[in-house]
C-alpha positions, 0 to 999 in steps of 0.5 A, spaced: 132 226 956 137 232 954 137 234 962 138 227 964 144 226 959 147 232 961 147 230 968 150 223 966 156 227 963 157 231 969 157 225 974 162 221 970 167 227 970 166 227 978 166 220 978 173 220 975 175 226 979 174 222 985 177 215 984 182 213 989 189 215 989 191 209 986 187 209 980 189 217 979 196 216 980 197 210 975 201 211 969 198 212 962 203 209 957 200 209 950 203 214 946 197 215 941 190 213 942 184 212 936 177 211 936 171 209 931 164 210 934 157 209 931 152 213 936 146 218 936 145 225 938 139 226 943 134 232 942 131 236 936 133 242 932 128 247 930 128 253 925 122 258 926 121 265 922 115 270 923 114 276 919 109 281 918 108 285 911 103 290 908 098 287 902 092 291 900 093 296 905 092 291 911 097 287 915 099 280 912 102 275 917 107 268 915 110 264 919 114 258 918 117 252 922 122 247 920 123 241 925 129 236 925 129 230 929 136 227 931 139 221 927 145 217 928 152 219 928 159 217 926 164 219 930 172 218 929 178 221 934 185 221 934 190 223 940 196 223 943 199 223 950 202 230 951 205 230 958 204 224 964 196 223 963 194 229 959 192 228 952 190 232 946 185 229 941 181 231 935 174 228 934 170 229 928 162 227 928 157 228 922 150 227 921 144 228 916 137 228 918 131 230 914 125 234 917 118 237 915 116 244 915 110 248 917 108 254 913 101 258 916 099 265 916 093 270 913 093 274 907 088 280 907 082 280 902 083 284 895 076 286 895 073 286 902 076 290 908 078 286 915 076 279 911 083 275 912 084 268 908 088 263 913 092 258 910 097 252 912 101 248 908 106 242 910 112 241 907 116 234 907 124 233 905 127 238 908 135 236 909 140 238 914 147 236 915 151 237 921 159 236 921 163 238 927 171 238 929 172 237 936 179 239 940 179 235 946 184 236 952 183 232 958 186 227 963 186 219 962 184 215 968 187 208 968 183 204 973 188 198 971 191 195 965 185 194 961 180 199 963 181 207 963 177 213 962 179 219 958 175 226 961 176 232 956 173 239 954 174 244 949 172 248 943 168 245 937 168 247 930 161 246 926 159 246 919 152 247 918 148 245 911 141 247 912 135 247 907 129 252 909 124 256 907 127 263 905 120 266 902 113 264 900 109 266 894 102 267 894 097 267 889 090 269 888 084 264 886 079 269 882 073 270 882 071 269 889 078 270 892 076 266 898 083 262 898 090 263 896 095 258 894 102 258 897 108 256 894 114 255 899 121 257 896 126 252 899 134 254 899 140 251 902 144 255 907 151 254 909 154 256 916 160 255 920 160 257 927 164 255 934 161 252 940 164 247 945 164 240 947 165 236 954 165 229 955 168 222 957 170 216 953 171 209 956 175 204 953 176 196 955 182 193 952 181 186 949 188 184 946 195 187 947 202 186 945 208 190 945 206 195 940 199 195 939 192 194 944 185 193 941 179 194 945 172 197 945 169 203 948 163 208 948 163 215 949 158 220 952 159 228 950 155 234 950 157 239 944 153 245 943 153 251 938 148 256 935 148 259 928 144 265 925 142 263 918 140 268 913 133 269 910 130 273 904 130 279 909 132 277 916 136 272 920 134 266 924 138 262 930 138 255 930 142 250 935 147 245 933 150 239 937 146 236 943 148 230 947 151 225 944 153 217 945 156 212 941 160 205 942 165 202 937 173 200 936 179 203 940 186 202 938 192 204 942 199 205 940 
């Protein structure tokens, strides 16, 4: 799915670049353009951690993996015509998701050698909030008085607030010591990072007068960044952004 949408974005850019000279040379007269869209982000995010430590003179292992399915996003943007058909815009998107975490591993036996106790736990309600501001520099391609496409690219500035398992507490169950009780320690980690965005925004104007034009439109955008999140004794990498699409209102001045 992700590869298909990426290909669609590239195709949109190529289509815009290959339009006839009449479309390419049409003058763009708006001074300010704004949009409000609702959409979705494709793909999934994951945070995984593996660690080995010594307990009772043997190696113990613990691994955790948090998974987050992407959800709906809200996207707002505003820009200006800088020169001819060159536009500069700022867009902002936000999304909140709730995922699950799997914790599993093995702990050596406190009495018998080479007799580890395996455990596995599932934790629900792990939250992840992602926000990003996108600088978009692009070229507006008007096809006629009502339809145009804005092709753009630029840097993206992400802020991530992420709940994750930073450590686990293991308790014994005497007298047999056949099982262990695992308590996951969940904490919030926040991180700022920089990535990129590239995409296309299509607008169709439904109403216009001497001062304003109103319409509808949609966007298709690929945005991506990575961030290192600190745990108790290490750090893990997670991916932000993805392929995004949405539809909404368009206003031109």
